[in-house]
C-alpha positions as CSV (number, residue, x, y, z in Angstrom):
1,M,-82.3,-65.0,-232.3
2,H,-84.2,-63.5,-229.0
3,L,-83.2,-65.1,-226.1
4,R,-87.1,-66.4,-225.2
5,N,-87.2,-67.9,-228.6
6,L,-83.5,-70.2,-227.7
7,V,-84.8,-71.2,-224.6
8,I,-87.5,-72.9,-226.3
9,C,-85.5,-74.2,-229.4
10,S,-83.3,-75.6,-226.8
11,A,-86.2,-77.4,-224.5
12,A,-87.5,-78.4,-228.0
13,A,-84.2,-80.0,-228.9
14,L,-83.7,-81.6,-225.9
15,A,-87.0,-83.4,-226.3
16,V,-85.9,-85.1,-229.5
17,A,-81.9,-85.5,-229.1
18,P,-80.5,-88.9,-227.4
19,A,-78.5,-87.4,-224.5
20,A,-74.9,-88.2,-224.4
21,S,-73.5,-88.9,-220.8
22,A,-74.1,-86.6,-217.9
23,R,-70.2,-87.2,-216.6
24,G,-69.3,-85.4,-219.8
25,D,-68.2,-81.8,-219.6
26,W,-70.8,-79.2,-220.3
27,P,-69.2,-76.4,-222.7
28,D,-69.9,-72.3,-221.6
29,T,-71.7,-71.0,-224.1
30,P,-74.9,-69.3,-224.2
31,L,-76.6,-72.1,-225.9
32,A,-75.3,-74.9,-223.4
33,R,-76.1,-72.4,-220.5
34,T,-79.9,-72.0,-221.7
35,Q,-80.1,-76.0,-222.5
36,A,-79.0,-76.8,-218.9
37,L,-81.7,-74.2,-217.6
38,A,-84.4,-76.2,-219.8
39,E,-83.4,-79.1,-218.2
40,L,-83.6,-78.3,-214.8
41,Q,-86.9,-76.5,-215.4
42,T,-88.0,-79.9,-216.9
43,L,-86.8,-82.2,-214.2
44,N,-88.4,-80.1,-211.6
45,A,-91.7,-80.1,-213.0
46,E,-91.5,-83.6,-213.4
47,L,-90.9,-84.0,-209.7
48,L,-93.0,-81.7,-208.9
49,S,-96.2,-83.2,-210.7
50,H,-95.7,-86.9,-209.5
51,P,-95.6,-88.4,-205.7
52,S,-92.3,-90.9,-206.4
53,A,-88.9,-89.1,-206.5
54,T,-87.5,-92.5,-207.0
55,L,-89.6,-93.6,-210.1
56,T,-89.5,-90.3,-211.7
57,L,-85.7,-90.4,-211.7
58,E,-86.2,-93.6,-213.1
59,R,-87.8,-92.7,-215.7
60,W,-85.5,-89.6,-216.3
61,C,-82.5,-91.9,-216.3
62,G,-84.1,-93.9,-218.8
63,A,-85.3,-90.9,-221.2
64,H,-81.8,-89.3,-220.8
65,H,-79.9,-92.4,-221.3
66,L,-77.6,-92.0,-218.3
67,A,-77.0,-95.7,-217.6
68,V,-77.3,-98.7,-219.6
69,Q,-80.1,-100.1,-217.1
70,A,-82.9,-97.3,-216.4
71,K,-83.2,-98.6,-212.8
72,V,-82.6,-96.6,-209.4
73,V,-81.4,-97.9,-206.7
74,A,-80.8,-96.7,-203.1
75,H,-77.2,-97.0,-201.4
76,R,-77.8,-96.1,-197.9
77,V,-75.0,-93.9,-196.1
78,Q,-74.4,-95.8,-193.1
79,G,-73.0,-94.3,-189.7
80,E,-75.2,-90.8,-190.5
81,N,-77.9,-89.9,-188.0
82,K,-79.1,-86.1,-188.6
83,P,-81.5,-84.6,-186.2
84,L,-84.8,-83.8,-187.0
85,P,-84.9,-80.4,-188.5
86,L,-86.5,-77.7,-185.6
87,D,-90.0,-77.9,-187.5
88,G,-90.0,-82.0,-188.0
89,R,-92.6,-82.8,-184.7
90,A,-95.2,-80.4,-186.1
91,L,-95.0,-81.1,-189.7
92,L,-95.4,-84.6,-189.1
93,A,-98.2,-84.1,-186.3
94,I,-95.9,-86.2,-183.8
95,G,-95.2,-85.6,-180.2
96,A,-92.4,-85.4,-178.2
97,G,-91.9,-89.0,-177.2
98,E,-93.1,-90.5,-180.6
99,P,-89.9,-92.6,-182.2
100,V,-88.2,-91.1,-185.4
101,R,-86.4,-92.9,-187.5
102,Y,-83.4,-91.5,-189.8
103,R,-82.3,-92.7,-193.5
104,R,-79.9,-91.3,-195.4
105,V,-79.4,-92.8,-199.0
106,Q,-77.8,-92.0,-202.6
107,L,-80.1,-92.7,-205.1
108,A,-78.1,-94.0,-208.2
109,C,-79.0,-94.8,-211.9
110,G,-76.2,-97.3,-212.6
111,D,-73.0,-95.9,-211.4
112,T,-74.5,-92.1,-211.5
113,V,-75.7,-90.8,-208.2
114,L,-78.7,-88.4,-209.2
115,S,-79.9,-87.4,-205.4
116,D,-78.8,-87.4,-202.1
117,A,-81.9,-87.9,-199.7
118,D,-82.0,-87.3,-196.2
119,N,-85.6,-89.0,-195.0
120,W,-87.0,-88.9,-191.1
121,Y,-90.3,-91.1,-190.9
122,V,-92.5,-92.2,-188.4
123,P,-92.1,-95.9,-188.4
124,S,-95.2,-96.6,-186.5
125,R,-97.3,-95.5,-189.4
126,L,-95.7,-97.9,-191.4
127,T,-96.4,-101.7,-191.6
128,A,-93.9,-104.1,-190.1
129,A,-92.8,-105.7,-193.2
130,M,-92.2,-102.0,-194.6
131,N,-89.8,-100.9,-191.4
132,R,-88.0,-104.4,-191.8
133,Q,-87.3,-103.9,-195.5
134,L,-85.8,-100.1,-195.0
135,D,-84.1,-101.3,-192.2
136,T,-82.3,-104.2,-193.6
137,T,-82.2,-103.3,-197.4
138,D,-81.0,-100.6,-200.1
139,V,-84.5,-100.5,-201.5
140,P,-85.5,-97.0,-202.2
141,F,-88.0,-95.2,-199.3
142,G,-90.8,-94.5,-202.2
143,K,-90.9,-98.0,-203.5
144,V,-90.9,-99.8,-199.9
145,V,-94.0,-97.6,-199.1
146,Q,-95.8,-97.4,-202.4
147,P,-98.5,-100.1,-201.4
148,L,-99.5,-97.2,-199.0
149,H,-100.7,-95.2,-202.1
150,F,-99.1,-92.1,-200.9
151,R,-99.4,-88.2,-201.7
152,R,-96.8,-86.1,-201.7
153,Q,-96.9,-82.4,-200.3
154,T,-93.7,-80.3,-201.6
155,L,-92.7,-77.8,-198.6
156,S,-90.0,-75.9,-200.8
157,A,-88.3,-76.4,-204.3
158,E,-85.5,-74.4,-204.8
159,L,-82.7,-74.5,-207.5
160,L,-79.2,-74.3,-205.9
161,W,-77.9,-73.3,-209.1
162,S,-79.1,-71.1,-212.3
163,P,-76.9,-71.5,-215.3
164,L,-78.5,-68.0,-216.3
165,P,-77.6,-64.7,-214.4
166,P,-80.4,-63.0,-212.8
167,G,-82.1,-60.7,-215.0
168,W,-81.8,-62.4,-218.1
169,D,-84.9,-62.9,-219.2
170,S,-85.5,-59.3,-219.2
171,G,-82.8,-58.8,-221.5
172,A,-79.5,-58.8,-219.1
173,A,-76.2,-59.7,-220.8
174,L,-75.2,-63.4,-220.8
175,P,-71.7,-64.4,-219.9
176,P,-69.3,-64.4,-222.8
177,P,-67.9,-68.2,-224.1
178,S,-64.9,-69.4,-222.4
179,R,-63.2,-72.0,-223.5
180,R,-62.9,-73.7,-219.7
181,P,-66.0,-76.2,-219.5
182,L,-69.1,-74.7,-217.3
183,A,-68.9,-74.5,-213.4
184,I,-71.4,-76.8,-212.2
185,P,-71.8,-77.0,-208.7
186,P,-72.2,-80.8,-206.5
187,H,-76.2,-80.1,-206.3
188,V,-78.3,-78.3,-208.5
189,L,-81.6,-78.6,-206.8
190,Q,-83.1,-79.3,-203.8
191,H,-86.7,-80.3,-202.9
192,R,-88.3,-80.8,-199.3
193,A,-91.7,-82.6,-199.1
194,L,-94.0,-84.5,-196.5
195,L,-95.6,-87.8,-197.4
196,Y,-99.2,-88.6,-196.5
197,T,-100.7,-91.7,-196.4
198,Q,-104.2,-92.1,-198.0
199,D,-106.0,-91.1,-194.3
200,N,-103.8,-87.8,-194.9
201,Q,-101.5,-88.8,-192.1
202,P,-98.0,-87.3,-192.5
203,F,-95.3,-90.2,-192.1
204,S,-92.3,-88.7,-193.7
205,L,-90.7,-85.6,-193.8
206,V,-87.5,-85.5,-196.9
207,V,-85.1,-83.8,-198.1
208,E,-83.7,-84.3,-201.5
209,S,-80.6,-82.7,-202.9
210,Y,-80.3,-83.5,-206.4
211,T,-76.8,-83.8,-208.1
212,A,-75.6,-82.0,-211.2
213,S,-75.4,-85.6,-212.9
214,V,-78.8,-85.3,-213.4
215,L,-77.7,-83.0,-216.1
216,S,-76.9,-84.9,-219.6
217,R,-74.6,-83.6,-221.8
218,P,-75.8,-81.2,-224.8
């Protein structure tokens, strides 16, 4: 079967077949590699077409049976305070003295961590209730600020790992099957985005690194 047709067939199979646990090992075969790429591309498209990564992951978790209950929760990582990226103040359209808060969370569905998220936000552009909830709870950022009816502008979307080698779609040879599990790094996809209020005012810069657990075993 031609490789392009194989990718199409793999994607179709993923759409109709129930997925097993993401914690299982993927076999190192050409079919598994194309299935993994199809899943990554599908998730990437879903994330790019919806404003809330949290809600998108919740739908993804349910569709791929990654947990008994498809509910994404944010586990705050305490004690970390990453500095705002060098271009952060320009992107957020704030002056040098404007306070910025940092929040790092792991978004998990059940006991499966799907994303590590770094978030720098401008508290003056949120309500007092939102700031209090962000300070005192583990509720995901996207759910807390949902009343703002925000929009999301993706700055970059990068595959951190590709199951297939460069040139695979131009006829490059695929790695031969092996008896070892497919080697997948801890993070496979990264998004960098700005969140805007209805008044087109940026209030949050996020960097989301999606883990290998977003892949459901074929």
